[in-house]
N, CA, C and O atoms as CSV, one atom per row, in Angstrom:
chain,resi,resn,atom,element,x,y,z
A,1,UNK,N,N,86.017,127.485,85.191
A,1,UNK,CA,C,85.561,127.921,86.495
A,1,UNK,C,C,84.711,126.848,87.169
A,1,UNK,O,O,84.825,126.617,88.373
A,2,UNK,N,N,83.862,126.197,86.383
A,2,UNK,CA,C,83.001,125.159,86.955
A,2,UNK,C,C,83.829,123.972,87.436
A,2,UNK,O,O,83.539,123.396,88.484
A,3,UNK,N,N,84.858,123.604,86.674
A,3,UNK,CA,C,85.712,122.486,87.098
A,3,UNK,C,C,86.378,122.810,88.429
A,3,UNK,O,O,86.485,121.947,89.300
A,4,UNK,N,N,86.824,124.044,88.584
A,4,UNK,CA,C,87.453,124.482,89.828
A,4,UNK,C,C,86.461,124.375,90.982
A,4,UNK,O,O,86.794,123.844,92.041
A,5,UNK,N,N,85.238,124.881,90.779
A,5,UNK,CA,C,84.222,124.857,91.839
A,5,UNK,C,C,83.830,123.425,92.197
A,5,UNK,O,O,83.744,123.080,93.376
A,6,UNK,N,N,83.593,122.596,91.190
A,6,UNK,CA,C,83.216,121.201,91.465
A,6,UNK,C,C,84.330,120.462,92.196
A,6,UNK,O,O,84.069,119.635,93.069
A,7,UNK,N,N,85.572,120.766,91.831
A,7,UNK,CA,C,86.695,120.094,92.487
A,7,UNK,C,C,86.760,120.485,93.961
A,7,UNK,O,O,87.024,119.639,94.816
A,8,UNK,N,N,86.521,121.759,94.261
A,8,UNK,CA,C,86.541,122.201,95.661
A,8,UNK,C,C,85.363,121.622,96.438
A,8,UNK,O,O,85.529,121.188,97.578
A,9,UNK,N,N,84.185,121.612,95.837
A,9,UNK,CA,C,82.997,121.066,96.512
A,9,UNK,C,C,83.174,119.575,96.776
A,9,UNK,O,O,82.876,119.094,97.870
A,10,UNK,N,N,83.659,118.846,95.775
A,10,UNK,CA,C,83.869,117.407,95.989
A,10,UNK,C,C,84.968,117.176,97.018
A,10,UNK,O,O,84.912,116.205,97.773
A,11,UNK,N,N,85.959,118.049,97.058
A,11,UNK,CA,C,87.012,117.942,98.071
A,11,UNK,C,C,86.469,118.126,99.476
A,11,UNK,O,O,86.895,117.435,100.402
A,12,UNK,N,N,85.533,119.053,99.645
A,12,UNK,CA,C,84.894,119.239,100.951
A,12,UNK,C,C,84.106,117.992,101.324
A,12,UNK,O,O,84.126,117.564,102.478
A,13,UNK,N,N,83.405,117.404,100.344
A,13,UNK,CA,C,82.674,116.159,100.610
A,13,UNK,C,C,83.599,115.034,101.036
A,13,UNK,O,O,83.280,114.275,101.951
A,14,UNK,N,N,84.736,114.923,100.380
A,14,UNK,CA,C,85.716,113.894,100.745
A,14,UNK,C,C,86.247,114.153,102.151
A,14,UNK,O,O,86.392,113.219,102.939
A,15,UNK,N,N,86.537,115.411,102.470
A,15,UNK,CA,C,87.028,115.768,103.803
A,15,UNK,C,C,85.995,115.417,104.871
A,15,UNK,O,O,86.347,114.859,105.910
A,16,UNK,N,N,84.726,115.738,104.626
A,16,UNK,CA,C,83.674,115.402,105.595
A,16,UNK,C,C,83.567,113.890,105.787
A,16,UNK,O,O,83.354,113.414,106.902
A,17,UNK,N,N,83.717,113.139,104.695
A,17,UNK,CA,C,83.682,111.684,104.804
A,17,UNK,C,C,84.833,111.175,105.666
A,17,UNK,O,O,84.641,110.289,106.498
A,18,UNK,N,N,86.008,111.723,105.474
A,18,UNK,CA,C,87.162,111.273,106.262
A,18,UNK,C,C,86.925,111.537,107.742
A,18,UNK,O,O,87.221,110.683,108.578
A,19,UNK,N,N,86.394,112.709,108.076
A,19,UNK,CA,C,86.085,113.022,109.475
A,19,UNK,C,C,85.061,112.028,110.018
A,19,UNK,O,O,85.240,111.481,111.106
A,20,UNK,N,N,83.988,111.795,109.259
A,20,UNK,CA,C,82.960,110.844,109.686
A,20,UNK,C,C,83.540,109.440,109.833
A,20,UNK,O,O,83.199,108.718,110.770
A,21,UNK,N,N,84.407,109.061,108.918
A,21,UNK,CA,C,85.014,107.733,108.961
A,21,UNK,C,C,85.904,107.576,110.199
A,21,UNK,O,O,85.890,106.527,110.843
A,22,UNK,N,N,86.664,108.598,110.527
A,22,UNK,CA,C,87.516,108.541,111.723
A,22,UNK,C,C,86.659,108.389,112.976
A,22,UNK,O,O,86.967,107.577,113.849
A,23,UNK,N,N,85.590,109.164,113.064
A,23,UNK,CA,C,84.686,109.057,114.219
A,23,UNK,C,C,84.046,107.681,114.259
A,23,UNK,O,O,83.938,107.065,115.319
A,24,UNK,N,N,83.623,107.205,113.100
A,24,UNK,CA,C,82.981,105.893,113.000
A,24,UNK,C,C,83.914,104.784,113.489
A,24,UNK,O,O,83.506,103.935,114.282
A,25,UNK,N,N,85.145,104.789,113.028
A,25,UNK,CA,C,86.113,103.770,113.440
A,25,UNK,C,C,86.433,103.897,114.925
A,25,UNK,O,O,86.604,102.887,115.607
A,26,UNK,N,N,86.515,105.115,115.430
A,26,UNK,CA,C,86.765,105.348,116.853
A,26,UNK,C,C,85.658,104.725,117.697
A,26,UNK,O,O,85.912,104.227,118.794
A,27,UNK,N,N,84.433,104.755,117.184
A,27,UNK,CA,C,83.302,104.219,117.946
A,27,UNK,C,C,83.378,102.703,118.139
A,27,UNK,O,O,82.771,102.174,119.070
A,28,UNK,N,N,84.104,102.005,117.286
A,28,UNK,CA,C,84.233,100.554,117.451
A,28,UNK,C,C,84.787,100.239,118.832
A,28,UNK,O,O,84.295,99.338,119.512
A,29,UNK,N,N,85.798,100.970,119.241
A,29,UNK,CA,C,86.417,100.711,120.535
A,29,UNK,C,C,85.706,101.357,121.700
A,29,UNK,O,O,85.752,100.839,122.815
A,30,UNK,N,N,85.049,102.479,121.464
A,30,UNK,CA,C,84.441,103.239,122.551
A,30,UNK,C,C,83.009,102.797,122.833
A,30,UNK,O,O,82.625,102.611,123.988
A,31,UNK,N,N,82.221,102.630,121.774
A,31,UNK,CA,C,80.810,102.309,121.944
A,31,UNK,C,C,80.347,101.416,120.795
A,31,UNK,O,O,79.793,101.917,119.816
A,32,UNK,N,N,80.562,100.101,120.894
A,32,UNK,CA,C,80.197,99.201,119.801
A,32,UNK,C,C,78.709,99.246,119.439
A,32,UNK,O,O,78.348,99.046,118.279
A,33,UNK,N,N,77.847,99.507,120.425
A,33,UNK,CA,C,76.412,99.566,120.132
A,33,UNK,C,C,76.095,100.750,119.208
A,33,UNK,O,O,75.308,100.624,118.270
A,34,UNK,N,N,76.716,101.891,119.487
A,34,UNK,CA,C,76.512,103.060,118.634
A,34,UNK,C,C,77.094,102.820,117.246
A,34,UNK,O,O,76.527,103.259,116.245
A,35,UNK,N,N,78.219,102.127,117.187
A,35,UNK,CA,C,78.810,101.774,115.895
A,35,UNK,C,C,77.842,100.910,115.088
A,35,UNK,O,O,77.642,101.146,113.896
A,36,UNK,N,N,77.243,99.913,115.735
A,36,UNK,CA,C,76.269,99.062,115.052
A,36,UNK,C,C,75.058,99.868,114.591
A,36,UNK,O,O,74.525,99.633,113.507
A,37,UNK,N,N,74.631,100.813,115.415
A,37,UNK,CA,C,73.496,101.667,115.053
A,37,UNK,C,C,73.828,102.506,113.816
A,37,UNK,O,O,72.998,102.652,112.919
A,38,UNK,N,N,75.042,103.052,113.775
A,38,UNK,CA,C,75.455,103.817,112.597
A,38,UNK,C,C,75.491,102.931,111.356
A,38,UNK,O,O,75.154,103.380,110.260
A,39,UNK,N,N,75.896,101.680,111.526
A,39,UNK,CA,C,75.875,100.741,110.408
A,39,UNK,C,C,74.473,100.549,109.860
A,39,UNK,O,O,74.285,100.427,108.650
A,40,UNK,N,N,73.494,100.521,110.746
A,40,UNK,CA,C,72.098,100.409,110.314
A,40,UNK,C,C,71.660,101.669,109.568
A,40,UNK,O,O,70.928,101.595,108.581
A,41,UNK,N,N,72.114,102.813,110.047
A,41,UNK,CA,C,71.778,104.067,109.360
A,41,UNK,C,C,72.381,104.071,107.960
A,41,UNK,O,O,71.723,104.473,107.001
A,42,UNK,N,N,73.628,103.627,107.841
A,42,UNK,CA,C,74.287,103.616,106.533
A,42,UNK,C,C,73.586,102.683,105.554
A,42,UNK,O,O,73.601,102.938,104.349
A,43,UNK,N,N,72.976,101.613,106.040
A,43,UNK,CA,C,72.300,100.681,105.138
A,43,UNK,C,C,70.843,101.060,104.897
A,43,UNK,O,O,70.162,100.402,104.111
A,44,UNK,N,N,70.353,102.107,105.558
A,44,UNK,CA,C,68.984,102.579,105.338
A,44,UNK,C,C,68.921,103.354,104.021
A,44,UNK,O,O,69.962,103.724,103.480
A,45,UNK,N,N,67.722,103.607,103.498
A,45,UNK,CA,C,67.628,104.376,102.242
A,45,UNK,C,C,68.337,105.735,102.283
A,45,UNK,O,O,69.067,106.047,101.342
A,46,UNK,N,N,68.160,106.566,103.331
A,46,UNK,CA,C,68.920,107.823,103.333
A,46,UNK,C,C,70.436,107.588,103.386
A,46,UNK,O,O,71.205,108.343,102.791
A,47,UNK,N,N,70.856,106.551,104.093
A,47,UNK,CA,C,72.276,106.229,104.159
A,47,UNK,C,C,72.826,105.803,102.813
A,47,UNK,O,O,73.951,106.150,102.456
A,48,UNK,N,N,72.031,105.049,102.064
A,48,UNK,CA,C,72.478,104.622,100.732
A,48,UNK,C,C,72.576,105.812,99.777
A,48,UNK,O,O,73.487,105.883,98.952
A,49,UNK,N,N,71.631,106.741,99.898
A,49,UNK,CA,C,71.713,107.955,99.078
A,49,UNK,C,C,72.977,108.730,99.445
A,49,UNK,O,O,73.682,109.227,98.566
A,50,UNK,N,N,73.262,108.834,100.752
A,50,UNK,CA,C,74.469,109.515,101.205
A,50,UNK,C,C,75.721,108.813,100.655
A,50,UNK,O,O,76.662,109.477,100.221
A,51,UNK,N,N,75.732,107.485,100.672
A,51,UNK,CA,C,76.876,106.746,100.132
A,51,UNK,C,C,77.024,106.980,98.634
A,51,UNK,O,O,78.139,107.071,98.121
A,52,UNK,N,N,75.902,107.076,97.937
A,52,UNK,CA,C,75.948,107.336,96.505
A,52,UNK,C,C,76.548,108.711,96.227
A,52,UNK,O,O,77.392,108.861,95.343
A,53,UNK,N,N,76.109,109.712,96.986
A,53,UNK,CA,C,76.661,111.061,96.817
A,53,UNK,C,C,78.143,111.101,97.187
A,53,UNK,O,O,78.935,111.785,96.538
A,54,UNK,N,N,78.504,110.370,98.223
A,54,UNK,CA,C,79.912,110.288,98.610
A,54,UNK,C,C,80.733,109.644,97.498
A,54,UNK,O,O,81.797,110.143,97.132
A,55,UNK,N,N,80.233,108.539,96.968
A,55,UNK,CA,C,80.938,107.874,95.872
A,55,UNK,C,C,81.089,108.787,94.668
A,55,UNK,O,O,82.134,108.800,94.019
A,56,UNK,N,N,80.043,109.552,94.370
A,56,UNK,CA,C,80.111,110.493,93.251
A,56,UNK,C,C,81.170,111.562,93.509
A,56,UNK,O,O,81.949,111.899,92.618
A,57,UNK,N,N,81.194,112.091,94.727
A,57,UNK,CA,C,82.191,113.117,95.060
A,57,UNK,C,C,83.604,112.557,94.964
A,57,UNK,O,O,84.495,113.195,94.404
A,58,UNK,N,N,83.804,111.360,95.512
A,58,UNK,CA,C,85.133,110.739,95.456
A,58,UNK,C,C,85.563,110.480,94.017
A,58,UNK,O,O,86.700,110.760,93.639
A,59,UNK,N,N,84.643,109.944,93.222
A,59,UNK,CA,C,84.971,109.574,91.854
A,59,UNK,C,C,85.267,110.818,91.014
A,59,UNK,O,O,86.251,110.850,90.276
A,60,UNK,N,N,84.416,111.843,91.124
A,60,UNK,CA,C,84.670,113.073,90.373
A,60,UNK,C,C,85.993,113.702,90.800
A,60,UNK,O,O,86.788,114.124,89.961
A,61,UNK,N,N,86.220,113.762,92.103
A,61,UNK,CA,C,87.445,114.377,92.617
A,61,UNK,C,C,88.679,113.644,92.078
A,61,UNK,O,O,89.668,114.277,91.711
A,62,UNK,N,N,88.617,112.325,92.034
A,62,UNK,CA,C,89.743,111.539,91.515
A,62,UNK,C,C,89.945,111.779,90.021
A,62,UNK,O,O,91.069,111.998,89.570
A,63,UNK,N,N,88.856,111.737,89.255
A,63,UNK,CA,C,88.979,111.937,87.808
A,63,UNK,C,C,89.484,113.339,87.481
A,63,UNK,O,O,90.382,113.502,86.656
A,64,UNK,N,N,88.911,114.340,88.123
A,64,UNK,CA,C,89.346,115.708,87.852
A,64,UNK,C,C,90.772,115.927,88.347
A,64,UNK,O,O,91.534,116.677,87.736
A,65,UNK,N,N,91.133,115.283,89.441
A,65,UNK,CA,C,92.508,115.363,89.921
A,65,UNK,C,C,93.488,114.791,88.912
A,65,UNK,O,O,94.578,115.332,88.727
A,66,UNK,N,N,93.106,113.696,88.257
A,66,UNK,CA,C,93.973,113.133,87.215
A,66,UNK,C,C,94.102,114.101,86.046
A,66,UNK,O,O,95.177,114.225,85.458
A,67,UNK,N,N,93.014,114.787,85.706
A,67,UNK,CA,C,93.059,115.790,84.637
A,67,UNK,C,C,94.035,116.910,85.005
A,67,UNK,O,O,94.815,117.365,84.169
A,68,UNK,N,N,93.982,117.344,86.250
A,68,UNK,CA,C,94.880,118.409,86.714
A,68,UNK,C,C,96.334,117.939,86.688
A,68,UNK,O,O,97.223,118.698,86.302
A,69,UNK,N,N,96.576,116.701,87.093
A,69,UNK,CA,C,97.936,116.148,87.067
A,69,UNK,C,C,98.460,116.098,85.637
A,69,UNK,O,O,99.615,116.443,85.387
A,70,UNK,N,N,97.621,115.671,84.702
A,70,UNK,CA,C,98.043,115.623,83.298
A,70,UNK,C,C,98.460,117.016,82.832
A,70,UNK,O,O,99.484,117.173,82.167
A,71,UNK,N,N,97.665,118.023,83.182
A,71,UNK,CA,C,98.011,119.389,82.758
A,71,UNK,C,C,99.256,119.910,83.475
A,71,UNK,O,O,100.005,120.708,82.912
A,72,UNK,N,N,99.480,119.463,84.716
A,72,UNK,CA,C,100.688,119.882,85.439
A,72,UNK,C,C,101.951,119.272,84.836
A,72,UNK,O,O,102.973,119.947,84.715
A,73,UNK,N,N,101.879,117.999,84.459
A,73,UNK,CA,C,103.056,117.318,83.922
A,73,UNK,C,C,103.289,117.625,82.447
A,73,UNK,O,O,104.431,117.603,81.988
A,74,UNK,N,N,102.243,117.907,81.711
A,74,UNK,CA,C,102.348,118.224,80.289
A,74,UNK,C,C,101.627,119.541,80.018
A,74,UNK,O,O,100.498,119.541,79.528
A,75,UNK,N,N,102.274,120.664,80.334
A,75,UNK,CA,C,101.631,121.982,80.198
A,75,UNK,C,C,101.103,122.273,78.790
A,75,UNK,O,O,100.155,123.042,78.631
A,76,UNK,N,N,101.704,121.670,77.781
A,76,UNK,CA,C,101.229,121.904,76.416
A,76,UNK,C,C,99.792,121.413,76.227
A,76,UNK,O,O,99.085,121.880,75.335
A,77,UNK,N,N,99.363,120.466,77.072
A,77,UNK,CA,C,98.004,119.929,76.952
A,77,UNK,C,C,96.945,120.817,77.592
A,77,UNK,O,O,95.753,120.525,77.499
A,78,UNK,N,N,97.370,121.902,78.244
A,78,UNK,CA,C,96.374,122.775,78.880
A,78,UNK,C,C,95.433,123.419,77.867
A,78,UNK,O,O,94.332,123.840,78.220
A,79,UNK,N,N,95.864,123.497,76.609
A,79,UNK,CA,C,94.960,124.040,75.588
A,79,UNK,C,C,93.750,123.127,75.384
A,79,UNK,O,O,92.736,123.551,74.829
A,80,UNK,N,N,93.857,121.885,75.828
A,80,UNK,CA,C,92.760,120.923,75.697
A,80,UNK,C,C,92.001,120.725,77.007
A,80,UNK,O,O,91.333,119.706,77.188
A,81,UNK,N,N,92.100,121.698,77.928
A,81,UNK,CA,C,91.498,121.496,79.248
A,81,UNK,C,C,89.987,121.295,79.167
A,81,UNK,O,O,89.437,120.520,79.949
A,82,UNK,N,N,89.305,121.965,78.251
A,82,UNK,CA,C,87.846,121.780,78.136
A,82,UNK,C,C,87.504,120.389,77.621
A,82,UNK,O,O,86.574,119.750,78.114
A,83,UNK,N,N,88.246,119.927,76.643
A,83,UNK,CA,C,87.999,118.586,76.126
A,83,UNK,C,C,88.274,117.537,77.194
A,83,UNK,O,O,87.536,116.559,77.313
A,84,UNK,N,N,89.342,117.739,77.976
A,84,UNK,CA,C,89.643,116.785,79.051
A,84,UNK,C,C,88.569,116.828,80.131
A,84,UNK,O,O,88.243,115.797,80.720
A,85,UNK,N,N,88.015,118.013,80.397
A,85,UNK,CA,C,86.949,118.105,81.395
A,85,UNK,C,C,85.698,117.378,80.902
A,85,UNK,O,O,84.994,116.741,81.686
A,86,UNK,N,N,85.428,117.479,79.602
A,86,UNK,CA,C,84.293,116.730,79.038
A,86,UNK,C,C,84.537,115.227,79.149
A,86,UNK,O,O,83.610,114.468,79.433
A,87,UNK,N,N,85.759,114.801,78.932
A,87,UNK,CA,C,86.094,113.380,79.084
A,87,UNK,C,C,85.888,112.945,80.527
A,87,UNK,O,O,85.392,111.848,80.781
A,88,UNK,N,N,86.267,113.802,81.478
A,88,UNK,CA,C,86.033,113.499,82.897
A,88,UNK,C,C,84.552,113.217,83.120
A,88,UNK,O,O,84.200,112.235,83.774
A,89,UNK,N,N,83.680,114.069,82.583
A,89,UNK,CA,C,82.240,113.884,82.783
A,89,UNK,C,C,81.715,112.643,82.064
A,89,UNK,O,O,80.840,111.953,82.588
A,90,UNK,N,N,82.230,112.355,80.885
A,90,UNK,CA,C,81.797,111.150,80.166
A,90,UNK,C,C,82.158,109.905,80.966
A,90,UNK,O,O,81.323,109.018,81.146
A,91,UNK,N,N,83.390,109.833,81.444
A,91,UNK,CA,C,83.819,108.682,82.253
A,91,UNK,C,C,83.038,108.639,83.561
A,91,UNK,O,O,82.635,107.568,84.013
A,92,UNK,N,N,82.824,109.810,84.170
A,92,UNK,CA,C,82.075,109.889,85.426
A,92,UNK,C,C,80.686,109.275,85.265
A,92,UNK,O,O,80.276,108.450,86.081
A,93,UNK,N,N,79.967,109.669,84.226
A,93,UNK,CA,C,78.617,109.137,84.035
A,93,UNK,C,C,78.627,107.693,83.542
A,93,UNK,O,O,77.768,106.902,83.931
A,94,UNK,N,N,79.594,107.340,82.686
A,94,UNK,CA,C,79.652,105.970,82.166
A,94,UNK,C,C,79.893,104.951,83.271
A,94,UNK,O,O,79.356,103.845,83.219
A,95,UNK,N,N,80.687,105.307,84.262
A,95,UNK,CA,C,80.974,104.388,85.369
A,95,UNK,C,C,80.113,104.713,86.583
A,95,UNK,O,O,79.696,103.810,87.309
A,96,UNK,N,N,79.847,105.988,86.807
A,96,UNK,CA,C,79.112,106.409,87.994
A,96,UNK,C,C,77.649,106.010,88.005
A,96,UNK,O,O,77.127,105.627,89.051
A,97,UNK,N,N,76.976,106.091,86.868
A,97,UNK,CA,C,75.556,105.724,86.849
A,97,UNK,C,C,75.332,104.243,87.149
A,97,UNK,O,O,74.456,103.919,87.951
A,98,UNK,N,N,76.093,103.329,86.532
A,98,UNK,CA,C,75.928,101.925,86.939
A,98,UNK,C,C,76.287,101.699,88.406
A,98,UNK,O,O,75.650,100.893,89.084
A,99,UNK,N,N,77.294,102.400,88.894
A,99,UNK,CA,C,77.665,102.279,90.306
A,99,UNK,C,C,76.560,102.763,91.220
A,99,UNK,O,O,76.264,102.128,92.232
A,100,UNK,N,N,75.944,103.890,90.866
A,100,UNK,CA,C,74.828,104.415,91.663
A,100,UNK,C,C,73.659,103.442,91.635
A,100,UNK,O,O,72.980,103.248,92.643
A,101,UNK,N,N,73.427,102.837,90.486
A,101,UNK,CA,C,72.343,101.854,90.386
A,101,UNK,C,C,72.585,100.685,91.339
A,101,UNK,O,O,71.665,100.235,92.021
A,102,UNK,N,N,73.810,100.201,91.383
A,102,UNK,CA,C,74.138,99.069,92.262
A,102,UNK,C,C,73.943,99.447,93.730
A,102,UNK,O,O,73.410,98.659,94.511
A,103,UNK,N,N,74.372,100.648,94.103
A,103,UNK,CA,C,74.237,101.073,95.501
A,103,UNK,C,C,72.772,101.289,95.870
A,103,UNK,O,O,72.351,100.939,96.973
A,104,UNK,N,N,71.995,101.864,94.951
A,104,UNK,CA,C,70.603,102.210,95.252
A,104,UNK,C,C,69.613,101.088,94.955
A,104,UNK,O,O,68.444,101.189,95.329
A,105,UNK,N,N,70.051,100.030,94.296
A,105,UNK,CA,C,69.161,98.935,93.914
A,105,UNK,C,C,68.377,98.354,95.096
A,105,UNK,O,O,67.184,98.095,94.938
A,106,UNK,N,N,68.978,98.136,96.266
A,106,UNK,CA,C,68.192,97.597,97.389
A,106,UNK,C,C,67.014,98.484,97.799
A,106,UNK,O,O,66.009,97.980,98.299
A,107,UNK,N,N,67.127,99.784,97.596
A,107,UNK,CA,C,66.004,100.678,97.922
A,107,UNK,C,C,64.836,100.379,97.001
A,107,UNK,O,O,63.699,100.256,97.455
A,108,UNK,N,N,65.111,100.261,95.699
A,108,UNK,CA,C,64.039,100.006,94.743
A,108,UNK,C,C,63.448,98.619,94.925
A,108,UNK,O,O,62.245,98.428,94.749
A,109,UNK,N,N,64.278,97.656,95.273
A,109,UNK,CA,C,63.769,96.304,95.501
A,109,UNK,C,C,62.872,96.253,96.730
A,109,UNK,O,O,61.900,95.497,96.752
A,110,UNK,N,N,63.180,97.039,97.748
A,110,UNK,CA,C,62.365,97.056,98.964
A,110,UNK,C,C,61.026,97.737,98.715
A,110,UNK,O,O,60.018,97.370,99.318
A,111,UNK,N,N,61.015,98.725,97.828
A,111,UNK,CA,C,59.780,99.463,97.552
A,111,UNK,C,C,58.849,98.658,96.658
A,111,UNK,O,O,57.645,98.592,96.909
A,112,UNK,N,N,59.392,98.056,95.635
A,112,UNK,CA,C,58.506,97.401,94.681
A,112,UNK,C,C,58.909,96.027,94.426
A,112,UNK,O,O,58.265,95.330,93.642
């Protein structure tokens, strides 16, 4: 149940990012000054936190989607769905935490 809920929540996050990205790209042609301003917001500390959360949502959604594809193509493996979900989380944290550190590092360097 939790895998289902997390997959839907991360999917909503991905959808919101796509909408924001479309608007952002549209602004290049319509209002370059506003586009530049949004770029400054994205590089600010709250923007970096938002990018980190977006990256986490994208990464989890992709990993869990691969787990779902494996179970769709090889139904016999569905008995291992909990173990595969644990593997998703292990890979998520093993790659996601260093990635979050890289994205958030400029915030810590600016503070201290």
